[in-house]
C-alpha positions as CSV (number, residue, x, y, z in Angstrom):
1,M,-21.9,-5.4,11.3
2,S,-23.9,-2.3,10.7
3,E,-22.4,-1.1,14.1
4,Y,-19.0,-1.4,12.3
5,H,-19.6,0.6,9.3
6,V,-23.1,1.4,7.3
7,P,-22.3,0.9,3.6
8,V,-23.0,3.7,1.7
9,L,-24.9,4.0,-1.9
10,L,-24.9,0.2,-1.3
11,K,-27.3,-0.8,-4.4
12,P,-26.1,1.6,-6.8
13,S,-22.5,1.1,-6.5
14,V,-22.8,-2.6,-6.7
15,D,-25.4,-2.3,-9.4
16,G,-22.8,-0.3,-11.1
17,L,-20.6,-3.4,-11.5
18,D,-23.1,-5.1,-13.7
19,I,-22.2,-8.4,-12.2
20,H,-22.3,-11.5,-14.1
21,P,-21.8,-15.4,-14.1
22,G,-18.3,-16.5,-13.6
23,G,-16.8,-13.0,-12.9
24,K,-13.9,-12.0,-11.0
25,Y,-14.6,-8.9,-8.6
26,M,-12.6,-6.8,-6.2
27,D,-14.0,-4.8,-3.0
28,L,-11.0,-2.6,-2.5
29,T,-12.2,-1.0,0.8
30,F,-13.8,-4.2,2.9
31,G,-14.4,-2.3,6.2
32,G,-17.4,-3.9,7.8
33,G,-18.1,-6.0,4.9
34,G,-21.3,-4.3,3.7
35,H,-20.4,-3.9,0.3
36,S,-18.7,-7.3,-0.2
37,R,-21.8,-9.3,1.2
38,E,-23.9,-7.6,-1.2
39,I,-21.4,-8.5,-4.1
40,L,-21.2,-12.3,-2.9
41,S,-25.2,-12.5,-2.8
42,R,-25.1,-11.6,-6.4
43,L,-22.2,-13.7,-7.3
44,D,-22.5,-17.7,-8.6
45,S,-20.5,-20.3,-7.4
46,D,-17.8,-19.8,-10.1
47,S,-17.3,-16.3,-9.4
48,Q,-14.9,-14.9,-6.9
49,L,-14.3,-11.8,-5.0
50,M,-10.9,-10.4,-3.8
51,A,-11.5,-7.8,-0.8
52,F,-8.6,-5.7,0.6
53,D,-8.1,-4.0,3.9
54,Q,-5.0,-2.8,5.6
55,D,-6.9,-2.3,8.6
56,V,-6.6,-5.4,11.0
57,D,-9.6,-4.7,12.8
58,A,-11.6,-5.5,9.4
59,I,-10.6,-9.0,9.9
60,A,-13.0,-9.7,12.4
61,N,-16.0,-8.9,9.7
62,L,-15.1,-11.6,7.3
63,P,-17.9,-14.0,6.3
64,E,-17.3,-17.6,5.8
65,D,-17.7,-18.2,1.9
66,E,-14.9,-19.9,-0.2
67,R,-15.5,-17.3,-3.0
68,L,-13.7,-14.5,-1.0
69,I,-9.9,-14.1,-1.0
70,F,-9.2,-11.6,1.8
71,V,-5.9,-9.3,1.5
72,N,-4.9,-7.7,4.4
73,H,-2.8,-4.9,2.4
74,N,-3.4,-1.5,1.1
75,F,-5.4,-1.6,-2.1
76,R,-2.4,-0.2,-4.2
77,Y,-1.2,-3.5,-4.7
78,L,-4.3,-4.6,-6.5
79,A,-2.3,-5.9,-9.6
80,N,0.3,-7.5,-7.7
81,F,-2.4,-9.7,-6.0
82,M,-4.5,-10.1,-9.1
83,R,-1.2,-11.9,-10.7
84,Y,-0.5,-13.8,-7.4
85,Y,-3.8,-15.4,-7.2
86,G,-3.5,-16.4,-10.9
87,W,-6.1,-14.1,-12.3
88,D,-5.9,-12.6,-15.9
89,G,-8.1,-9.7,-15.2
90,V,-11.0,-8.2,-13.4
91,D,-14.6,-7.8,-14.1
92,G,-15.6,-5.2,-11.5
93,I,-14.0,-3.0,-9.0
94,L,-15.4,-1.3,-6.3
95,A,-13.9,1.3,-3.8
96,D,-15.8,3.1,-1.2
97,L,-12.8,5.8,-0.1
98,G,-12.5,7.5,3.2
99,V,-12.5,6.7,6.7
100,S,-15.1,3.9,8.1
101,S,-17.5,4.4,10.9
102,H,-15.6,2.1,13.1
103,E,-12.1,4.1,12.6
104,F,-13.9,7.3,13.4
105,D,-15.8,6.1,16.5
106,E,-12.8,4.4,18.1
107,A,-11.0,6.9,19.9
108,D,-7.6,5.8,20.2
109,R,-7.0,5.8,16.4
110,G,-7.3,9.7,16.3
111,F,-9.5,10.2,13.4
112,S,-12.3,12.0,15.2
113,F,-12.0,15.7,16.7
114,R,-14.4,14.5,19.0
115,F,-12.2,12.8,21.4
116,D,-8.9,13.9,23.2
117,A,-7.2,10.9,21.9
118,P,-3.5,10.1,20.7
119,L,-2.6,11.8,17.3
120,D,-2.4,8.8,15.1
121,M,-4.7,8.5,12.1
122,R,-2.9,5.6,10.7
123,M,-5.4,3.2,8.5
124,N,-2.5,0.6,8.7
125,Q,-1.7,0.5,12.3
126,S,1.8,-1.0,11.3
127,A,2.9,2.0,9.8
128,D,5.5,4.4,10.8
129,L,4.2,7.8,10.1
130,T,1.4,8.9,12.6
131,A,-0.1,12.5,12.9
132,E,1.9,13.0,16.0
133,R,5.1,12.7,14.1
134,V,4.1,15.2,11.3
135,L,2.9,17.8,14.0
136,N,6.3,17.7,15.9
137,E,8.5,16.7,12.9
138,Y,7.7,18.6,10.2
139,S,8.9,22.2,9.1
140,V,6.4,25.1,9.3
141,D,6.6,25.2,5.2
142,D,5.9,21.4,5.0
143,L,3.0,21.7,7.6
144,K,1.5,24.9,5.6
145,R,1.7,22.6,2.5
146,I,-0.5,19.8,3.9
147,F,-3.0,22.2,5.5
148,A,-3.4,24.3,2.2
149,D,-3.2,21.4,-0.2
150,Y,-5.0,18.7,1.6
151,G,-7.1,20.7,4.0
152,E,-7.6,23.9,1.6
153,I,-7.5,25.8,5.1
154,D,-7.5,30.0,4.8
155,G,-4.3,31.0,6.7
156,A,-2.7,27.7,6.3
157,Y,0.7,29.4,7.2
158,R,-0.4,30.9,10.3
159,V,-1.8,27.7,11.6
160,A,1.4,25.9,10.7
161,S,3.3,28.8,12.5
162,A,1.2,28.5,15.4
163,I,2.0,24.5,15.8
164,V,5.8,25.2,15.6
165,R,5.4,27.9,18.5
166,Y,3.5,25.4,20.4
167,R,5.8,22.6,20.2
168,E,8.9,24.5,21.1
169,E,7.5,24.5,24.7
170,S,5.7,21.0,24.7
171,E,5.1,18.2,22.2
172,L,1.9,17.9,20.6
173,K,0.6,14.2,21.8
174,T,-3.0,14.5,21.8
175,S,-6.0,15.9,19.9
176,G,-6.2,18.3,23.0
177,D,-3.0,19.6,22.4
178,L,-3.6,20.1,18.8
179,H,-6.7,22.1,19.5
180,K,-4.5,24.2,22.1
181,A,-1.8,25.2,19.6
182,V,-4.4,26.2,16.9
183,E,-7.3,27.4,19.2
184,R,-7.2,31.0,18.3
185,F,-7.6,30.3,14.6
186,I,-10.9,28.4,15.0
187,P,-13.6,30.2,13.9
188,R,-16.8,30.0,16.5
189,E,-19.3,29.9,14.1
190,K,-17.4,27.1,11.8
191,E,-15.3,25.0,14.7
192,K,-16.3,21.8,13.4
193,K,-15.8,22.8,9.7
194,F,-12.3,23.9,10.5
195,L,-11.5,21.1,12.7
196,A,-12.6,18.5,9.9
197,K,-10.5,20.1,7.5
198,L,-7.6,20.1,9.8
199,Y,-8.0,16.5,10.5
200,Q,-8.5,15.6,7.0
201,A,-5.3,17.2,5.9
202,L,-3.4,15.3,8.4
203,R,-5.0,11.8,7.8
204,I,-4.3,12.3,4.0
205,E,-0.5,13.1,4.6
206,V,-0.5,10.2,7.3
207,N,-1.8,7.8,4.8
208,G,-0.7,9.0,1.4
209,E,-4.0,8.7,0.4
210,L,-4.2,10.9,-2.8
211,E,-0.9,9.3,-4.1
212,V,-2.5,5.9,-3.2
213,L,-5.6,6.7,-4.9
214,E,-4.0,7.9,-8.0
215,E,-1.8,4.6,-8.1
216,M,-5.0,2.2,-7.7
217,L,-7.0,4.3,-10.5
218,S,-4.1,3.6,-12.9
219,S,-3.8,-0.1,-11.7
220,A,-7.7,-0.7,-12.0
221,M,-8.1,1.0,-15.5
222,R,-5.1,-1.3,-16.5
223,V,-6.6,-4.8,-15.0
224,L,-10.0,-4.2,-16.0
225,K,-11.3,-6.5,-18.7
226,P,-13.2,-5.3,-21.7
227,G,-16.4,-4.5,-20.4
228,G,-15.3,-4.4,-17.0
229,R,-16.8,-1.7,-14.5
230,L,-15.3,0.7,-12.0
231,S,-17.4,2.0,-9.3
232,V,-15.9,4.7,-6.7
233,I,-17.4,6.6,-3.8
234,T,-15.7,9.8,-2.7
235,Y,-16.1,11.9,0.3
236,H,-14.5,15.3,-0.4
237,S,-13.5,17.4,-3.1
238,L,-9.9,16.4,-3.4
239,E,-10.9,12.7,-4.0
240,D,-13.6,13.5,-6.3
241,R,-11.5,16.0,-8.6
242,L,-9.0,13.1,-9.0
243,V,-11.4,10.4,-9.7
244,K,-13.3,12.7,-12.0
245,N,-10.2,13.6,-14.1
246,F,-9.2,9.9,-14.3
247,F,-12.7,8.8,-15.6
248,K,-12.5,11.7,-18.2
249,S,-9.0,11.1,-19.2
250,G,-7.0,8.2,-17.7
251,N,-4.8,10.7,-15.8
252,A,-4.6,13.0,-12.5
253,Q,-4.6,15.9,-14.7
254,G,-7.7,15.2,-16.7
255,K,-5.8,16.0,-19.7
256,V,-7.3,14.1,-22.9
257,E,-4.5,12.5,-25.0
258,K,-4.9,12.4,-28.7
259,D,-3.3,10.6,-31.6
260,P,-0.9,13.1,-33.0
261,I,-1.8,11.9,-36.7
262,T,-5.3,11.2,-36.6
263,G,-6.4,13.2,-33.9
264,S,-8.7,10.7,-32.2
265,V,-8.9,10.2,-28.4
266,N,-6.8,7.7,-26.8
267,F,-9.1,6.5,-24.0
268,D,-11.0,3.5,-24.3
269,F,-13.4,3.9,-21.4
270,K,-16.7,5.5,-20.8
271,E,-18.6,6.9,-18.1
272,V,-21.6,4.9,-17.1
273,N,-23.2,7.8,-15.1
274,R,-23.1,11.0,-16.8
275,K,-24.6,12.8,-13.8
276,V,-22.8,11.9,-10.3
277,I,-24.7,9.9,-8.1
278,I,-25.6,10.8,-4.4
279,P,-27.2,9.6,-1.6
280,S,-31.2,10.1,-1.4
281,D,-32.4,12.0,1.4
282,E,-33.8,8.9,3.0
283,E,-30.2,7.5,3.1
284,I,-28.8,10.5,4.5
285,A,-31.6,10.7,7.3
286,L,-30.6,7.0,8.2
287,N,-26.7,7.7,7.9
288,P,-25.6,11.1,8.1
289,R,-22.2,10.4,7.2
290,S,-23.4,9.7,3.8
291,R,-24.2,13.2,2.9
292,S,-21.1,14.1,1.3
293,A,-20.7,10.6,-0.9
294,K,-20.5,10.9,-4.6
295,L,-20.8,7.7,-6.9
296,R,-18.9,7.4,-10.5
297,I,-19.1,4.5,-12.4
298,L,-16.5,3.7,-15.3
299,E,-16.8,1.1,-18.0
300,K,-13.8,-0.2,-20.2
301,L,-14.5,-0.3,-23.7
302,R,-11.9,-2.7,-25.4
């Protein structure tokens, strides 16, 4: 299963859940099952693990374990499925955000600029919106918005305008078409960095990643039992900023709410790790894709 996806920050992220007997836990991003297997190895016979993944390819990695409930849906629905399976709360939740190695390495999925592949980028392959539709149907202003907001690309309007001009002559269907449309804006010395930002912006838009993440964080904080832990691994600044804000205040803006009369803070959580946890040099050497990972852990107080 290591070929499908190498789990990042495996031990510290699972340690952060503070697993105890009889507990109920969630792995919101099953993927190759690395984190789930580690969690299962620490559960007793009375514990349960609910694992989510909207990618049907992940089903092939499921272990045979009666303590495991697999949900082939987006993790934004975690509270719905908790109630569906009769859980009254959750003792620990782990989310390893981002794209799995499998999705990056499968050319036809369109997640990587290494291949001349269809412009897909859907994590849920039954969803309607693809990167091809975004590039061929969005207005220049909407394209500029996603490139600036989700890719933090300098000159986002010029890049968007070039795509609109290109599609007037020919539809963009493959990553090769996209590269041709924007080639004069790609810095020679920073080609990979530019393309990574471009693909990140399209992927976030196609999958609604930031909206889904915000919804998941709100739900997770509601369903956690007192003493429950939330362990989240992020891979880029937009994700990490959102998680950091929620962990400090319970909202996406990072604004701490106070009682208007007493002035006390209305936030029943604490950060377990005051300093963000990052991979060791050894882990990065073994798995270069882990280099941008950041782990934050939150505990519900009451």
